A tleap script that builds the chain and sets N, CA, C and O, in Angstrom:
source leaprc.protein.ff14SB
mol = sequence {
  NMET ASP GLY LYS LYS ALA LEU TYR TYR ALA
  ALA ILE ALA ILE ALA VAL LEU ILE GLY ILE
  SER VAL VAL VAL SER VAL VAL SER ALA LEU
  LEU SER LEU ALA TRP ALA ILE VAL SER GLY
  ILE VAL SER LEU ALA VAL LEU ALA GLY LEU
  VAL TYR VAL ALA TYR LYS THR GLY SER TRP
  LEU LEU GLY ASP ASP ASP SER PRO SER LEU
  ASP SER ILE GLY SER SER SER THR SER SER
  THR ALA ASP THR ALA GLU SER ARG GLN ASP
  ARG LEU ARG ARG GLN TYR VAL GLU GLY GLN
  ILE SER GLU ALA GLU PHE GLU ARG ARG ILE
  ALA ASP GLU LEU GLU THR ALA ASP VAL ASP
  ASP ILE ASP ARG GLU LEU GLU ARG GLU CARG
}
set mol.1.N position { 0.946 -1.146 0.088 }
set mol.1.CA position { 0.135 -0.034 0.094 }
set mol.1.C position { 0.651 1.286 0.076 }
set mol.1.O position { 0.019 2.337 -0.032 }
set mol.2.N position { 1.987 1.094 0.206 }
set mol.2.CA position { 2.944 2.118 0.261 }
set mol.2.C position { 2.921 2.980 -1.500 }
set mol.2.O position { 2.796 4.160 -1.827 }
set mol.3.N position { 3.075 1.926 -2.156 }
set mol.3.CA position { 3.311 2.418 -3.524 }
set mol.3.C position { 1.629 3.115 -3.746 }
set mol.3.O position { 1.613 4.146 -4.419 }
set mol.4.N position { 0.493 2.695 -3.312 }
set mol.4.CA position { -0.607 3.476 -3.663 }
set mol.4.C position { -0.647 4.897 -3.034 }
set mol.4.O position { -0.992 5.903 -3.654 }
set mol.5.N position { -0.242 4.867 -1.686 }
set mol.5.CA position { -0.172 6.266 -1.094 }
set mol.5.C position { 0.811 7.095 -1.743 }
set mol.5.O position { 0.659 8.309 -1.874 }
set mol.6.N position { 1.992 6.346 -2.224 }
set mol.6.CA position { 2.835 7.515 -2.923 }
set mol.6.C position { 2.112 7.990 -4.309 }
set mol.6.O position { 2.068 9.170 -4.655 }
set mol.7.N position { 1.617 7.037 -4.965 }
set mol.7.CA position { 0.949 7.576 -6.438 }
set mol.7.C position { -0.070 8.744 -5.923 }
set mol.7.O position { -0.180 9.850 -6.451 }
set mol.8.N position { -0.828 8.253 -4.729 }
set mol.8.CA position { -1.907 9.185 -4.450 }
set mol.8.C position { -1.307 10.497 -4.247 }
set mol.8.O position { -1.780 11.393 -4.946 }
set mol.9.N position { -0.227 10.854 -3.322 }
set mol.9.CA position { 0.480 12.119 -2.945 }
set mol.9.C position { 1.132 12.659 -3.923 }
set mol.9.O position { 1.299 13.877 -3.982 }
set mol.10.N position { 1.666 11.684 -4.972 }
set mol.10.CA position { 2.119 12.443 -6.493 }
set mol.10.C position { 1.052 12.789 -7.137 }
set mol.10.O position { 1.298 13.786 -7.815 }
set mol.11.N position { -0.201 12.377 -7.264 }
set mol.11.CA position { -1.108 12.960 -8.091 }
set mol.11.C position { -1.818 14.301 -7.097 }
set mol.11.O position { -2.251 15.291 -7.687 }
set mol.12.N position { -1.855 14.248 -6.169 }
set mol.12.CA position { -2.254 15.463 -5.594 }
set mol.12.C position { -0.928 16.466 -5.612 }
set mol.12.O position { -1.063 17.645 -5.939 }
set mol.13.N position { -0.001 16.070 -5.344 }
set mol.13.CA position { 1.168 17.394 -5.727 }
set mol.13.C position { 1.103 17.821 -7.046 }
set mol.13.O position { 1.254 19.026 -7.250 }
set mol.14.N position { 0.839 16.803 -8.322 }
set mol.14.CA position { 0.714 17.485 -9.571 }
set mol.14.C position { -0.682 18.121 -9.670 }
set mol.14.O position { -0.828 18.983 -10.536 }
set mol.15.N position { -1.472 17.877 -9.078 }
set mol.15.CA position { -2.756 18.656 -9.442 }
set mol.15.C position { -2.499 19.892 -8.582 }
set mol.15.O position { -2.798 20.959 -9.119 }
set mol.16.N position { -2.018 19.942 -7.391 }
set mol.16.CA position { -1.732 21.396 -6.852 }
set mol.16.C position { -0.853 22.020 -7.450 }
set mol.16.O position { -0.992 23.233 -7.290 }
set mol.17.N position { 0.054 21.728 -8.115 }
set mol.17.CA position { 1.230 22.427 -9.058 }
set mol.17.C position { 0.407 23.085 -10.197 }
set mol.17.O position { 0.521 24.254 -10.563 }
set mol.18.N position { -0.607 21.967 -10.799 }
set mol.18.CA position { -1.309 22.518 -11.905 }
set mol.18.C position { -1.954 23.677 -11.464 }
set mol.18.O position { -1.788 24.731 -12.079 }
set mol.19.N position { -2.849 23.598 -10.226 }
set mol.19.CA position { -3.541 24.623 -9.792 }
set mol.19.C position { -2.958 25.946 -9.802 }
set mol.19.O position { -3.274 26.966 -10.415 }
set mol.20.N position { -1.809 25.627 -8.779 }
set mol.20.CA position { -0.879 26.948 -8.783 }
set mol.20.C position { -0.284 27.560 -10.186 }
set mol.20.O position { -0.041 28.763 -10.282 }
set mol.21.N position { -0.098 26.764 -11.122 }
set mol.21.CA position { 0.263 27.231 -12.534 }
set mol.21.C position { -0.608 27.823 -13.267 }
set mol.21.O position { -0.304 28.677 -14.099 }
set mol.22.N position { -1.804 27.424 -13.030 }
set mol.22.CA position { -3.323 28.418 -13.768 }
set mol.22.C position { -3.490 29.652 -12.859 }
set mol.22.O position { -3.839 30.741 -13.314 }
set mol.23.N position { -3.262 29.463 -11.723 }
set mol.23.CA position { -3.670 30.831 -10.701 }
set mol.23.C position { -2.081 31.956 -11.106 }
set mol.23.O position { -2.282 33.165 -11.229 }
set mol.24.N position { -1.170 31.610 -11.210 }
set mol.24.CA position { -0.097 32.389 -11.629 }
set mol.24.C position { -0.219 32.675 -12.954 }
set mol.24.O position { 0.155 33.822 -13.202 }
set mol.25.N position { -0.641 31.998 -13.993 }
set mol.25.CA position { -0.862 32.273 -15.299 }
set mol.25.C position { -2.020 33.453 -15.461 }
set mol.25.O position { -1.943 34.415 -16.225 }
set mol.26.N position { -3.075 33.156 -14.587 }
set mol.26.CA position { -4.124 33.909 -14.817 }
set mol.26.C position { -3.621 35.444 -14.200 }
set mol.26.O position { -3.895 36.446 -14.861 }
set mol.27.N position { -2.949 35.557 -13.029 }
set mol.27.CA position { -2.757 36.585 -12.427 }
set mol.27.C position { -1.494 37.240 -13.225 }
set mol.27.O position { -1.124 38.379 -12.939 }
set mol.28.N position { -0.981 36.631 -14.030 }
set mol.28.CA position { 0.247 37.126 -14.959 }
set mol.28.C position { -0.548 37.862 -16.122 }
set mol.28.O position { -0.348 39.043 -16.409 }
set mol.29.N position { -1.320 37.178 -16.657 }
set mol.29.CA position { -2.315 37.581 -17.676 }
set mol.29.C position { -3.087 39.023 -17.333 }
set mol.29.O position { -3.107 39.883 -18.213 }
set mol.30.N position { -3.710 39.271 -16.068 }
set mol.30.CA position { -4.285 40.245 -15.691 }
set mol.30.C position { -3.338 41.533 -15.322 }
set mol.30.O position { -3.691 42.697 -15.508 }
set mol.31.N position { -2.293 41.204 -14.863 }
set mol.31.CA position { -1.154 42.015 -14.855 }
set mol.31.C position { -0.448 42.750 -16.041 }
set mol.31.O position { 0.010 43.882 -16.193 }
set mol.32.N position { -0.561 41.558 -16.868 }
set mol.32.CA position { -0.038 42.145 -18.388 }
set mol.32.C position { -1.187 43.186 -19.006 }
set mol.32.O position { -0.892 44.274 -19.500 }
set mol.33.N position { -2.375 42.734 -18.910 }
set mol.33.CA position { -3.465 43.559 -19.426 }
set mol.33.C position { -3.688 44.662 -18.710 }
set mol.33.O position { -4.027 45.584 -19.453 }
set mol.34.N position { -3.627 45.063 -17.210 }
set mol.34.CA position { -3.291 46.301 -16.568 }
set mol.34.C position { -1.889 47.077 -17.064 }
set mol.34.O position { -1.757 48.301 -17.051 }
set mol.35.N position { -1.207 46.437 -17.358 }
set mol.35.CA position { 0.369 47.077 -17.755 }
set mol.35.C position { 0.043 47.405 -19.246 }
set mol.35.O position { 0.574 48.412 -19.714 }
set mol.36.N position { -0.585 46.831 -19.854 }
set mol.36.CA position { -0.958 47.440 -21.473 }
set mol.36.C position { -1.830 48.263 -21.624 }
set mol.36.O position { -1.806 48.904 -22.675 }
set mol.37.N position { -2.999 48.558 -20.540 }
set mol.37.CA position { -3.717 49.592 -20.412 }
set mol.37.C position { -2.997 50.789 -19.994 }
set mol.37.O position { -3.009 51.759 -20.752 }
set mol.38.N position { -2.378 50.845 -18.896 }
set mol.38.CA position { -1.647 51.896 -18.056 }
set mol.38.C position { -0.445 52.535 -19.421 }
set mol.38.O position { -0.138 53.715 -19.584 }
set mol.39.N position { -0.007 51.472 -20.153 }
set mol.39.CA position { 1.273 51.898 -20.942 }
set mol.39.C position { 0.409 52.614 -22.141 }
set mol.39.O position { 0.907 53.597 -22.691 }
set mol.40.N position { -1.022 52.080 -22.597 }
set mol.40.CA position { -1.802 52.827 -23.801 }
set mol.40.C position { -1.921 54.236 -23.359 }
set mol.40.O position { -1.646 55.222 -24.043 }
set mol.41.N position { -2.415 54.222 -21.992 }
set mol.41.CA position { -2.849 55.666 -21.703 }
set mol.41.C position { -1.924 56.874 -21.582 }
set mol.41.O position { -2.147 58.034 -21.927 }
set mol.42.N position { -0.497 56.186 -20.841 }
set mol.42.CA position { 0.609 57.038 -21.032 }
set mol.42.C position { 0.978 57.383 -22.296 }
set mol.42.O position { 1.155 58.561 -22.608 }
set mol.43.N position { 1.114 56.460 -23.071 }
set mol.43.CA position { 1.379 57.028 -24.768 }
set mol.43.C position { 0.312 57.594 -25.410 }
set mol.43.O position { 0.479 57.915 -26.587 }
set mol.44.N position { -0.791 57.793 -24.873 }
set mol.44.CA position { -1.858 58.446 -25.534 }
set mol.44.C position { -1.477 60.016 -25.114 }
set mol.44.O position { -1.280 60.902 -25.946 }
set mol.45.N position { -1.417 60.177 -23.797 }
set mol.45.CA position { -1.209 61.288 -22.994 }
set mol.45.C position { 0.144 61.964 -23.636 }
set mol.45.O position { 0.123 63.162 -23.916 }
set mol.46.N position { 1.209 61.248 -23.841 }
set mol.46.CA position { 2.406 61.716 -24.402 }
set mol.46.C position { 2.289 62.272 -25.934 }
set mol.46.O position { 2.793 63.340 -26.283 }
set mol.47.N position { 1.624 61.483 -26.725 }
set mol.47.CA position { 1.019 62.095 -27.934 }
set mol.47.C position { 0.418 63.262 -27.851 }
set mol.47.O position { 0.713 64.264 -28.502 }
set mol.48.N position { -0.599 63.138 -26.896 }
set mol.48.CA position { -1.480 64.598 -26.977 }
set mol.48.C position { -0.741 65.661 -26.468 }
set mol.48.O position { -1.124 66.770 -26.840 }
set mol.49.N position { 0.307 65.616 -25.645 }
set mol.49.CA position { 1.198 66.621 -25.304 }
set mol.49.C position { 1.992 66.861 -26.387 }
set mol.49.O position { 1.782 68.006 -26.789 }
set mol.50.N position { 2.806 66.291 -27.035 }
set mol.50.CA position { 3.310 66.371 -28.226 }
set mol.50.C position { 2.489 66.999 -29.551 }
set mol.50.O position { 2.963 67.835 -30.320 }
set mol.51.N position { 1.450 66.538 -29.621 }
set mol.51.CA position { 0.386 67.539 -30.582 }
set mol.51.C position { 0.315 68.896 -30.224 }
set mol.51.O position { 0.626 69.762 -31.042 }
set mol.52.N position { -0.069 69.179 -29.061 }
set mol.52.CA position { -0.441 70.498 -28.580 }
set mol.52.C position { 0.734 71.210 -28.435 }
set mol.52.O position { 0.674 72.436 -28.345 }
set mol.53.N position { 2.024 70.507 -28.390 }
set mol.53.CA position { 3.103 71.334 -28.228 }
set mol.53.C position { 3.419 71.831 -30.190 }
set mol.53.O position { 3.716 72.847 -30.819 }
set mol.54.N position { 3.217 70.865 -30.382 }
set mol.54.CA position { 3.471 71.244 -31.979 }
set mol.54.C position { 2.518 72.146 -32.749 }
set mol.54.O position { 2.838 72.892 -33.675 }
set mol.55.N position { 1.175 71.955 -32.184 }
set mol.55.CA position { 0.156 73.114 -32.648 }
set mol.55.C position { 0.516 74.572 -32.036 }
set mol.55.O position { 0.397 75.625 -32.663 }
set mol.56.N position { 0.969 74.449 -30.724 }
set mol.56.CA position { 1.304 75.898 -30.146 }
set mol.56.C position { 2.495 76.427 -31.072 }
set mol.56.O position { 2.550 77.545 -31.582 }
set mol.57.N position { 3.173 75.691 -31.155 }
set mol.57.CA position { 4.533 76.246 -31.905 }
set mol.57.C position { 4.195 76.777 -33.586 }
set mol.57.O position { 4.478 77.796 -34.215 }
set mol.58.N position { 3.639 75.836 -33.830 }
set mol.58.CA position { 3.156 76.069 -35.363 }
set mol.58.C position { 2.308 77.499 -35.411 }
set mol.58.O position { 2.524 78.332 -36.291 }
set mol.59.N position { 1.474 77.659 -34.527 }
set mol.59.CA position { 0.553 79.085 -34.042 }
set mol.59.C position { 1.537 79.826 -34.157 }
set mol.59.O position { 1.599 80.495 -35.189 }
set mol.60.N position { 2.536 79.942 -33.227 }
set mol.60.CA position { 3.640 80.748 -32.623 }
set mol.60.C position { 4.152 81.273 -33.988 }
set mol.60.O position { 4.142 82.462 -34.305 }
set mol.61.N position { 4.692 80.045 -34.919 }
set mol.61.CA position { 5.601 80.561 -35.652 }
set mol.61.C position { 4.830 81.200 -36.918 }
set mol.61.O position { 5.377 82.050 -37.620 }
set mol.62.N position { 3.493 80.721 -37.165 }
set mol.62.CA position { 2.523 81.347 -38.104 }
set mol.62.C position { 2.160 82.629 -37.673 }
set mol.62.O position { 1.791 83.359 -38.593 }
set mol.63.N position { 2.152 83.067 -36.685 }
set mol.63.CA position { 1.396 84.111 -36.160 }
set mol.63.C position { 0.024 84.166 -36.095 }
set mol.63.O position { -0.685 85.153 -36.289 }
set mol.64.N position { -0.375 82.815 -35.751 }
set mol.64.CA position { -2.129 82.530 -35.747 }
set mol.64.C position { -2.469 82.815 -34.318 }
set mol.64.O position { -3.643 83.043 -34.030 }
set mol.65.N position { -1.695 82.819 -33.555 }
set mol.65.CA position { -1.596 82.807 -32.017 }
set mol.65.C position { -2.379 84.283 -31.313 }
set mol.65.O position { -2.201 85.424 -31.739 }
set mol.66.N position { -3.224 83.916 -30.200 }
set mol.66.CA position { -3.719 85.397 -29.665 }
set mol.66.C position { -2.609 86.117 -29.095 }
set mol.66.O position { -2.672 87.344 -29.175 }
set mol.67.N position { -1.474 85.535 -28.462 }
set mol.67.CA position { -0.612 86.241 -28.090 }
set mol.67.C position { 0.196 87.169 -28.946 }
set mol.67.O position { 0.414 86.781 -30.094 }
set mol.68.N position { 0.738 88.478 -28.530 }
set mol.68.CA position { 1.228 89.386 -29.343 }
set mol.68.C position { 2.644 88.950 -30.070 }
set mol.68.O position { 3.555 88.386 -29.464 }
set mol.69.N position { 2.670 89.209 -31.094 }
set mol.69.CA position { 3.852 88.723 -32.144 }
set mol.69.C position { 4.272 90.080 -32.368 }
set mol.69.O position { 3.770 91.166 -32.078 }
set mol.70.N position { 5.380 89.713 -32.990 }
set mol.70.CA position { 6.441 90.982 -33.684 }
set mol.70.C position { 5.456 91.936 -34.770 }
set mol.70.O position { 5.405 93.162 -34.671 }
set mol.71.N position { 4.851 91.315 -35.599 }
set mol.71.CA position { 3.878 92.135 -36.442 }
set mol.71.C position { 2.919 93.024 -35.431 }
set mol.71.O position { 2.835 94.252 -35.467 }
set mol.72.N position { 2.426 92.416 -34.796 }
set mol.72.CA position { 1.303 93.115 -33.958 }
set mol.72.C position { 1.756 94.297 -33.206 }
set mol.72.O position { 0.961 95.222 -33.040 }
set mol.73.N position { 3.066 94.368 -32.690 }
set mol.73.CA position { 3.738 95.175 -31.836 }
set mol.73.C position { 3.238 96.560 -32.659 }
set mol.73.O position { 2.570 97.420 -32.084 }
set mol.74.N position { 3.619 96.669 -34.004 }
set mol.74.CA position { 3.435 98.137 -34.439 }
set mol.74.C position { 1.984 98.579 -34.651 }
set mol.74.O position { 1.730 99.776 -34.789 }
set mol.75.N position { 1.013 97.630 -34.681 }
set mol.75.CA position { -0.331 98.035 -34.606 }
set mol.75.C position { -1.085 97.996 -33.524 }
set mol.75.O position { -2.257 97.621 -33.474 }
set mol.76.N position { -0.325 98.438 -32.524 }
set mol.76.CA position { -1.033 98.124 -31.203 }
set mol.76.C position { -2.245 99.352 -31.066 }
set mol.76.O position { -3.071 99.351 -30.153 }
set mol.77.N position { -2.192 100.311 -32.063 }
set mol.77.CA position { -2.953 101.326 -32.049 }
set mol.77.C position { -4.426 100.825 -32.512 }
set mol.77.O position { -5.437 101.248 -31.951 }
set mol.78.N position { -4.474 99.763 -33.726 }
set mol.78.CA position { -5.557 99.517 -34.056 }
set mol.78.C position { -6.210 98.409 -33.324 }
set mol.78.O position { -7.408 98.200 -33.513 }
set mol.79.N position { -5.523 97.682 -32.504 }
set mol.79.CA position { -6.380 96.707 -31.552 }
set mol.79.C position { -6.823 97.503 -30.414 }
set mol.79.O position { -7.877 97.117 -29.907 }
set mol.80.N position { -6.167 98.703 -29.804 }
set mol.80.CA position { -6.792 99.572 -28.796 }
set mol.80.C position { -8.028 100.352 -29.285 }
set mol.80.O position { -8.948 100.795 -28.597 }
set mol.81.N position { -7.825 100.438 -30.850 }
set mol.81.CA position { -9.344 101.252 -31.326 }
set mol.81.C position { -10.469 100.155 -31.313 }
set mol.81.O position { -11.663 100.402 -31.146 }
set mol.82.N position { -9.968 99.010 -31.495 }
set mol.82.CA position { -10.818 97.863 -31.610 }
set mol.82.C position { -11.710 97.641 -30.046 }
set mol.82.O position { -12.908 97.496 -29.806 }
set mol.83.N position { -10.362 97.703 -29.079 }
set mol.83.CA position { -10.988 97.166 -27.723 }
set mol.83.C position { -11.872 98.409 -27.376 }
set mol.83.O position { -12.921 98.209 -26.764 }
set mol.84.N position { -11.612 99.331 -27.631 }
set mol.84.CA position { -12.424 100.670 -27.371 }
set mol.84.C position { -13.759 100.751 -27.816 }
set mol.84.O position { -14.687 101.248 -27.178 }
set mol.85.N position { -13.828 100.145 -29.150 }
set mol.85.CA position { -15.247 100.000 -29.858 }
set mol.85.C position { -16.215 99.064 -29.235 }
set mol.85.O position { -17.435 99.215 -29.189 }
set mol.86.N position { -15.236 97.678 -28.570 }
set mol.86.CA position { -16.022 96.635 -28.264 }
set mol.86.C position { -16.498 97.245 -26.921 }
set mol.86.O position { -17.716 97.418 -26.882 }
set mol.87.N position { -15.827 97.603 -25.836 }
set mol.87.CA position { -15.841 98.383 -24.710 }
set mol.87.C position { -17.249 99.170 -24.827 }
set mol.87.O position { -18.194 98.954 -24.069 }
set mol.88.N position { -17.260 100.079 -25.842 }
set mol.88.CA position { -18.614 100.889 -25.931 }
set mol.88.C position { -19.684 100.264 -26.205 }
set mol.88.O position { -20.759 100.617 -25.719 }
set mol.89.N position { -19.556 99.099 -27.136 }
set mol.89.CA position { -20.635 98.404 -27.328 }
set mol.89.C position { -21.207 97.621 -26.184 }
set mol.89.O position { -22.416 97.454 -26.024 }
set mol.90.N position { -20.189 97.110 -25.329 }
set mol.90.CA position { -20.409 96.412 -24.198 }
set mol.90.C position { -21.176 97.512 -23.025 }
set mol.90.O position { -22.174 97.219 -22.367 }
set mol.91.N position { -20.620 98.497 -22.979 }
set mol.91.CA position { -21.325 99.655 -22.067 }
set mol.91.C position { -22.771 99.912 -22.683 }
set mol.91.O position { -23.628 100.124 -21.825 }
set mol.92.N position { -23.214 99.934 -24.022 }
set mol.92.CA position { -24.266 100.270 -24.340 }
set mol.92.C position { -25.382 98.714 -24.206 }
set mol.92.O position { -26.602 98.854 -24.116 }
set mol.93.N position { -24.941 97.777 -24.212 }
set mol.93.CA position { -25.512 96.760 -23.845 }
set mol.93.C position { -25.907 96.644 -22.365 }
set mol.93.O position { -26.973 96.139 -22.012 }
set mol.94.N position { -24.999 97.134 -21.526 }
set mol.94.CA position { -25.416 96.805 -19.997 }
set mol.94.C position { -26.305 97.894 -19.498 }
set mol.94.O position { -27.073 97.785 -18.543 }
set mol.95.N position { -26.106 99.080 -20.323 }
set mol.95.CA position { -27.215 100.390 -19.980 }
set mol.95.C position { -28.351 100.014 -20.504 }
set mol.95.O position { -29.418 100.444 -20.065 }
set mol.96.N position { -28.266 99.051 -21.643 }
set mol.96.CA position { -30.025 98.598 -22.068 }
set mol.96.C position { -30.250 97.428 -21.122 }
set mol.96.O position { -31.420 97.432 -20.737 }
set mol.97.N position { -29.672 96.616 -20.710 }
set mol.97.CA position { -29.920 95.735 -19.553 }
set mol.97.C position { -30.585 96.305 -18.211 }
set mol.97.O position { -31.595 95.953 -17.601 }
set mol.98.N position { -29.747 97.205 -18.004 }
set mol.98.CA position { -30.023 97.819 -16.556 }
set mol.98.C position { -31.305 98.902 -16.889 }
set mol.98.O position { -31.849 99.422 -15.915 }
set mol.99.N position { -31.725 99.199 -18.082 }
set mol.99.CA position { -32.825 99.781 -18.169 }
set mol.99.C position { -32.631 101.473 -18.186 }
set mol.99.O position { -33.483 102.351 -18.042 }
set mol.100.N position { -31.299 101.564 -18.400 }
set mol.100.CA position { -30.841 103.295 -18.305 }
set mol.100.C position { -31.224 103.895 -19.533 }
set mol.100.O position { -31.416 105.110 -19.568 }
set mol.101.N position { -31.385 103.051 -20.742 }
set mol.101.CA position { -31.797 103.706 -22.063 }
set mol.101.C position { -32.743 102.869 -22.883 }
set mol.101.O position { -32.611 101.646 -22.837 }
set mol.102.N position { -33.495 103.299 -23.479 }
set mol.102.CA position { -34.516 102.353 -24.236 }
set mol.102.C position { -34.100 101.580 -25.437 }
set mol.102.O position { -32.997 101.733 -25.962 }
set mol.103.N position { -34.981 100.767 -25.852 }
set mol.103.CA position { -34.656 99.833 -27.027 }
set mol.103.C position { -34.187 100.485 -28.202 }
set mol.103.O position { -33.233 100.249 -28.944 }
set mol.104.N position { -35.461 101.746 -28.203 }
set mol.104.CA position { -35.018 102.332 -29.713 }
set mol.104.C position { -33.552 103.378 -29.387 }
set mol.104.O position { -32.794 103.504 -30.348 }
set mol.105.N position { -33.274 103.899 -28.442 }
set mol.105.CA position { -31.931 104.665 -28.191 }
set mol.105.C position { -30.995 103.356 -27.985 }
set mol.105.O position { -29.988 103.611 -28.645 }
set mol.106.N position { -30.864 102.304 -27.494 }
set mol.106.CA position { -29.856 101.409 -27.606 }
set mol.106.C position { -29.585 100.929 -29.252 }
set mol.106.O position { -28.451 100.815 -29.717 }
set mol.107.N position { -30.971 100.649 -30.110 }
set mol.107.CA position { -30.537 100.353 -31.604 }
set mol.107.C position { -29.830 101.433 -32.038 }
set mol.107.O position { -28.717 101.376 -32.561 }
set mol.108.N position { -30.651 102.702 -31.762 }
set mol.108.CA position { -29.547 103.699 -32.656 }
set mol.108.C position { -28.173 103.952 -32.444 }
set mol.108.O position { -27.380 104.085 -33.377 }
set mol.109.N position { -27.809 104.034 -31.046 }
set mol.109.CA position { -26.312 104.005 -30.541 }
set mol.109.C position { -25.762 102.923 -31.074 }
set mol.109.O position { -24.650 103.123 -31.562 }
set mol.110.N position { -26.171 101.847 -31.141 }
set mol.110.CA position { -25.371 100.789 -31.692 }
set mol.110.C position { -25.305 100.701 -33.193 }
set mol.110.O position { -24.371 100.106 -33.730 }
set mol.111.N position { -26.231 101.254 -33.862 }
set mol.111.CA position { -26.024 101.415 -35.290 }
set mol.111.C position { -24.987 102.296 -35.558 }
set mol.111.O position { -24.175 102.060 -36.451 }
set mol.112.N position { -24.925 103.602 -34.649 }
set mol.112.CA position { -24.084 104.572 -34.923 }
set mol.112.C position { -22.859 103.907 -34.526 }
set mol.112.O position { -21.992 104.135 -35.370 }
set mol.113.N position { -22.416 103.138 -33.530 }
set mol.113.CA position { -21.153 102.549 -33.267 }
set mol.113.C position { -20.813 101.633 -34.290 }
set mol.113.O position { -19.610 101.625 -34.547 }
set mol.114.N position { -21.639 100.726 -35.065 }
set mol.114.CA position { -20.999 99.811 -35.799 }
set mol.114.C position { -20.646 100.568 -37.367 }
set mol.114.O position { -19.814 100.140 -38.168 }
set mol.115.N position { -21.338 101.548 -37.515 }
set mol.115.CA position { -20.975 102.209 -38.626 }
set mol.115.C position { -19.736 103.159 -38.506 }
set mol.115.O position { -19.120 103.620 -39.467 }
set mol.116.N position { -19.465 103.379 -37.205 }
set mol.116.CA position { -18.218 104.105 -36.629 }
set mol.116.C position { -17.207 103.215 -37.023 }
set mol.116.O position { -16.316 103.533 -37.811 }
set mol.117.N position { -17.342 101.838 -36.371 }
set mol.117.CA position { -16.301 100.840 -36.743 }
set mol.117.C position { -15.803 100.435 -37.794 }
set mol.117.O position { -14.629 100.091 -37.935 }
set mol.118.N position { -16.909 100.443 -38.876 }
set mol.118.CA position { -17.035 100.040 -40.307 }
set mol.118.C position { -16.152 101.203 -40.979 }
set mol.118.O position { -15.380 100.883 -41.883 }
set mol.119.N position { -16.218 102.220 -40.666 }
set mol.119.CA position { -15.650 103.331 -41.238 }
set mol.119.C position { -14.022 102.903 -40.749 }
set mol.119.O position { -13.177 102.613 -41.597 }
set mol.120.N position { -13.751 102.908 -39.428 }
set mol.120.CA position { -12.563 102.916 -38.554 }
set mol.120.C position { -11.836 101.458 -39.659 }
set mol.120.O position { -10.777 101.500 -40.284 }
set mol.121.N position { -12.390 100.804 -39.618 }
set mol.121.CA position { -12.067 99.362 -40.685 }
set mol.121.C position { -11.419 99.852 -42.128 }
set mol.121.O position { -10.302 99.622 -42.591 }
set mol.122.N position { -12.348 100.488 -42.582 }
set mol.122.CA position { -12.059 100.936 -43.851 }
set mol.122.C position { -10.715 102.021 -44.157 }
set mol.122.O position { -9.927 101.969 -45.101 }
set mol.123.N position { -10.755 102.972 -43.059 }
set mol.123.CA position { -9.370 103.876 -43.180 }
set mol.123.C position { -8.143 102.771 -42.938 }
set mol.123.O position { -7.136 102.731 -43.645 }
set mol.124.N position { -8.389 101.935 -41.880 }
set mol.124.CA position { -7.108 101.140 -41.432 }
set mol.124.C position { -6.757 100.366 -42.554 }
set mol.124.O position { -5.539 100.216 -42.660 }
set mol.125.N position { -7.730 99.597 -43.800 }
set mol.125.CA position { -7.240 98.969 -44.901 }
set mol.125.C position { -6.617 99.910 -45.544 }
set mol.125.O position { -5.457 99.628 -45.845 }
set mol.126.N position { -7.093 101.195 -45.936 }
set mol.126.CA position { -6.410 101.952 -46.925 }
set mol.126.C position { -4.997 102.374 -46.493 }
set mol.126.O position { -4.075 102.442 -47.306 }
set mol.127.N position { -4.859 102.647 -45.226 }
set mol.127.CA position { -3.686 103.010 -44.656 }
set mol.127.C position { -2.493 101.749 -44.700 }
set mol.127.O position { -1.277 101.880 -44.562 }
set mol.128.N position { -3.198 100.624 -44.915 }
set mol.128.CA position { -2.151 99.321 -44.891 }
set mol.128.C position { -1.521 99.153 -46.340 }
set mol.128.O position { -0.428 98.652 -46.608 }
set mol.129.N position { -2.654 99.796 -47.389 }
set mol.129.CA position { -2.362 99.632 -48.625 }
set mol.129.C position { -1.442 100.678 -49.106 }
set mol.129.O position { -0.691 100.509 -50.067 }
set mol.130.N position { -1.524 101.851 -48.361 }
set mol.130.CA position { -0.337 102.830 -48.822 }
set mol.130.C position { 0.906 102.223 -48.388 }
set mol.130.O position { 1.979 102.780 -48.621 }
savepdb mol mol.pdb
quit
């Protein structure tokens, strides 16, 4: 009977080893999957950062950015005129909303402001052409 006990224990040992092997394989697969997900997220984040930097650099080089460039330094008077016109329109809107001026007065003043802004734009275009 010693031979049968030895075979019985050997079979149990092999079954335990197979079970441990399966558990280790499953854990390893789960860890590999988690690592792949984390690695993919980090890669996408780095790629998005590089694309953003490339976009900002291209915008800066082409002068399409909102930040002041060398070309816009000389034309600061035109931007201040546009800011002033915008602030006047905002002021008129605020006065209308607060009830300080009537709708007809608001429409008249806005129309005057828009005509003045159009004339200023035309004058600026003519200056640039000269």
